[in-house]
C-alpha positions in Angstrom: 1.2 -7.9 21.2 -1.9 -6.0 21.8 -2.1 -3.8 18.7 -4.5 -5.6 16.4 -4.4 -4.4 12.7 -6.1 -6.7 10.4 -8.5 -9.8 10.3 -9.2 -12.5 7.7 -11.1 -15.8 7.8 -10.1 -18.7 5.5 -12.6 -21.4 4.1 -11.3 -23.9 6.8 -13.1 -21.4 9.3 -9.9 -20.4 11.1 -9.7 -16.6 11.9 -6.4 -15.1 11.2 -5.5 -11.9 13.1 -2.7 -9.4 12.3 -0.8 -7.7 15.0 2.3 -5.5 15.3 4.0 -8.4 16.7 3.0 -11.3 14.5 0.2 -13.2 12.8 -2.2 -15.3 14.9 -4.5 -18.1 14.0 -7.6 -18.8 16.2 -9.6 -21.9 16.0 -12.3 -20.9 18.5 -10.4 -21.8 21.5 -6.6 -21.5 21.0 -4.2 -19.0 19.2 -1.3 -20.1 17.1 1.5 -17.5 16.7 3.4 -17.2 13.3 6.3 -14.7 13.5 9.8 -14.2 11.9 11.2 -16.5 14.7 9.3 -19.6 13.6 8.2 -18.6 10.0 11.1 -17.2 8.1 8.9 -16.3 5.2 7.4 -13.5 7.3 10.1 -11.1 7.0 8.7 -8.6 9.3 6.3 -9.4 12.4 4.1 -6.3 12.0 1.1 -7.4 9.9 -0.8 -4.6 8.4 -3.2 -6.2 6.0 -5.0 -9.7 5.6 -7.0 -11.1 2.7 -8.6 -14.6 2.4 -8.9 -15.1 -1.5 -11.3 -17.3 -3.3 -8.7 -20.1 -3.8 -8.4 -20.4 -0.2 -5.0 -18.5 0.1 -4.3 -16.2 3.0 -2.4 -13.1 1.7 -0.4 -11.2 4.3 0.8 -7.6 4.1 3.5 -6.5 6.3 5.1 -3.3 7.3 8.4 -3.4 5.7 8.7 -7.1 5.0 6.7 -7.2 2.0 3.9 -9.7 0.9 3.4 -13.2 2.1 1.0 -16.1 0.8 0.0 -19.0 3.0 -1.5 -21.8 0.6 -1.9 -25.6 1.4 -0.2 -25.2 4.5 3.0 -23.5 3.2 4.2 -19.9 3.5 5.8 -18.3 0.5 7.1 -14.6 0.4 7.0 -12.0 -2.4 9.5 -9.3 -2.7 11.4 -7.0 -5.1 12.4 -9.9 -7.2 8.6 -10.7 -7.8 7.8 -7.3 -8.9 6.9 -5.9 -5.5 7.6 -2.1 -5.5 7.6 -1.4 -1.7 7.9 -3.5 1.3 5.2 -1.6 3.2 1.9 -3.4 2.0 -1.2 -1.4 3.2 -4.0 -2.7 1.2 -5.1 -6.1 -0.3 -8.1 -6.5 -2.4 -9.7 -9.3 -4.6 -12.0 -7.9 -7.3 -15.2 -9.6 -8.8 -13.1 -11.1 -11.8 -10.7 -12.7 -9.0 -7.8 -10.4 -9.6 -5.7 -9.6 -6.6 -4.8 -6.0 -6.1 -2.0 -5.0 -3.8 -1.6 -1.4 -2.5 1.9 -0.3 -1.0 3.4 3.1 0.2 4.9 3.2 -3.4 2.6 1.8 -6.0 -0.5 0.0 -7.0 0.0 -3.7 -8.2 -2.0 -6.6 -9.5 -1.0 -10.2 -9.2 -0.7 -11.9 -12.6 1.1 -15.0 -13.8 2.7 -15.6 -10.3 4.2 -11.9 -10.3 3.2 -8.5 -9.3 2.8 -5.9 -12.0 2.7 -2.3 -11.2 -0.1 -0.5 -12.9 0.3 3.1 -11.6 2.9 5.7 -12.9 1.6 5.3 -16.5 -1.2 6.8 -18.5 -3.8 8.6 -16.5 -2.9 7.0 -13.3 0.2 8.8 -11.7 2.5 7.1 -9.0 0.7 6.6 -5.8 1.0 5.7 -2.3 -1.9 3.2 -1.8 -3.7 2.7 1.5 -7.2 1.6 0.6 -8.8 -0.4 -2.5 -12.4 -1.1 -3.0 -14.8 -2.0 -5.9 -18.2 -0.3 -6.7 -21.3 -1.7 -7.9 -20.5 -0.8 -11.6 -17.2 -2.7 -11.5 -15.0 0.5 -10.9 -11.9 0.1 -8.8 -11.4 2.8 -6.3 -7.9 3.4 -5.1 -6.9 5.9 -2.4 -3.9 7.0 -0.5 -2.0 10.1 -1.5 -4.7 10.7 -4.1 -8.0 9.2 -4.8 -8.8 7.6 -8.1 -11.5 5.5 -9.7 -10.3 3.0 -12.4 -12.6 1.6 -15.1 -11.7 0.3 -18.5 -8.2 1.1 -18.3 -9.0 4.8 -17.6 -8.4 6.6 -14.3 -10.5 9.4 -13.0 -9.3 11.5 -10.0 -11.6 12.7 -7.2 -11.0 15.5 -5.1 -12.3 16.0 -1.6 -12.9 19.2 0.5 -9.8 20.6 2.1 -6.5 19.9 1.0 -3.0 18.6 1.5 -2.2 15.8 4.0 -5.7 16.2 5.6 -7.1 14.2 2.5 -5.0 11.3 2.7 -7.1 8.4 2.2 -7.1 5.5 4.8 -10.2 3.7 3.9 -12.7 3.1 1.1 -16.2 1.3 1.1 -18.8 0.7 -1.6 -22.2 0.1 0.3 -25.3 -1.7 -1.1 -27.2 1.5 -1.8 -24.6 2.5 -4.4 -22.8 5.1 -2.2 -19.0 5.3 -2.0 -17.6 6.3 1.3 -14.1 7.5 1.8 -12.3 7.9 5.2 -9.3 10.2 5.4 -7.0 11.7 8.0 -9.6 14.4 8.7 -12.9 12.6 8.6 -15.6 10.8 6.5 -16.9 11.7 3.0 -19.7 10.1 0.9 -20.4 9.9 -2.8 -24.1 9.2 -3.2 -25.3 7.1 -6.1 -25.5 9.1 -9.2 -23.8 12.0 -7.7 -20.7 13.7 -9.0 -18.9 15.1 -5.9 -18.2 13.8 -2.4 -19.9 15.5 0.7 -18.3 15.6 4.2 -20.1 13.5 6.7 -20.7 15.7 9.8 -19.7 14.7 13.3 -16.4 12.8 12.5 -13.3 14.7 12.5 -10.6 12.2 13.3 -8.7 9.7 11.1 -11.2 7.2 9.8 -9.0 4.1 9.7 -11.7 1.3 8.7 -15.1 1.2 7.1 -17.2 -2.1 7.0 -20.7 -2.8 6.1 -22.3 -5.7 8.1 -24.7 -8.4 6.9 -27.6 -6.5 8.7 -26.8 -3.5 6.5 -25.1 -1.4 9.3 -22.0 0.5 8.7 -19.3 0.6 11.1 -16.8 3.6 11.1 -13.7 3.0 13.0 -11.5 6.2 14.1 -8.2 6.9 15.6 -9.1 8.4 18.8 -12.9 8.7 18.7 -13.8 5.0 18.8 -16.5 3.6 16.6 -19.6 5.0 14.8 -22.3 2.8 13.8 -24.6 4.1 11.1 -28.0 2.6 10.4 -30.0 4.9 8.1 -29.9 8.3 9.7 -29.2 7.1 13.2 -25.6 7.2 14.4 -24.5 5.4 17.6 -21.1 6.0 19.3 -19.1 3.2 20.8 -16.1 4.3 22.8 -13.5 3.4 25.7 -13.4 2.7 28.5 -17.2 1.5 28.6 -17.3 -0.5 25.4 -13.8 -0.7 23.8 -10.2 -1.5 25.0 -9.1 1.7 23.1 -10.6 4.5 21.3 -7.9 3.9 18.6 -9.7 1.4 16.2 -7.6 -0.2 13.5 -9.9 -2.8 12.1 -13.5 -4.3 12.3 -14.3 -7.6 10.8 -17.6 -9.8 10.7 -16.9 -13.6 10.7 -19.1 -16.3 9.1 -21.0 -16.7 12.3 -21.8 -13.0 12.3 -19.5 -12.5 15.4 -18.0 -9.1 15.1 -14.3 -8.6 15.8 -12.8 -5.2 16.7 -9.0 -4.5 16.6 -7.7 -1.5 18.6 -4.3 -0.3 19.8 -4.9 -2.0 23.2 -6.4 -5.2 22.4 -9.3 -7.0 20.7 -13.0 -7.1 21.3 -15.4 -9.8 20.2 -19.2 -9.0 19.9 -21.4 -12.0 19.6 
C-alpha cells in the first residue's frame, strides 16, 4: 500500500509506518506488515496516527477501527467499552506530564486509569472533532479540528482564524522553539507569534496543510495536499515538489528519526532523506 500517513520510532529503534493498508515495522533492512489479517487487534487496516510514548508503548490510531496499543510485544485494542467516543482516531499526543491525549472525529479524550475519558462537551470546551493536538512552551494544550482552542488550567480559550466555515478546519498544529504557534488548515498556514493575541496568515501557502514539523536543526517543514513541501528557515522558504524530489505533491507526514534521517510519507510512496 503506497499511501503513507504516519510515522513513529520506538525506543528499540524500530521505525513504524502507518499506511492505508496496514502498519509496517522497519528494522533498517526489512519491513514487517501488521494488518487485520494477521493482527486481529487492528480492527481496520488504515492507520492514520502513530505515537511512541515514554513508557515504550506504540499507540496506533486507525480510521474506523479505534485505538490499539502495542506494548511488550502484544497488541491491545481500545473501543467504546473503554470510553472511546469514535472509531476514527486522528491525533495522538503525549504532553510534558506524560498524559496521553486522543483526538477523534467526535471528541477529545485523555487516557487515565486504563480508560479513555472524554474532556470536551463540558464547561468552556464544546464538543469537537479533533484532528491536531500540540503543547506550547507555557504548558497550554492546543486542540484543533472543527474549531481551535487552547486549554490551560481547566479553562479553554477559543481562537478564530481569518476566513470562515470549512476553510478554517484545522489539520495540523506546531509550537516552535521561538514561542510561535503554527496552525495548518484546509486553506493554508497561520502563525501566532510569541506574545501576540491574534493569528496572522502566512503568505504563499493556500493549500491544505496536513503536517507541520520542526527538525533538530531548527528548520520547519510544511507538508501540503497538492503543493508538496515548504521548508522554512528564518525568512527563507524552499519548495520541494514532485516529480523532481517527491513521489507525490500530496504530503501526508514528515518525521525525523533518531539518526536524523528524514522520512516523508505521500499519497504515492515514501521518501527517505539522509
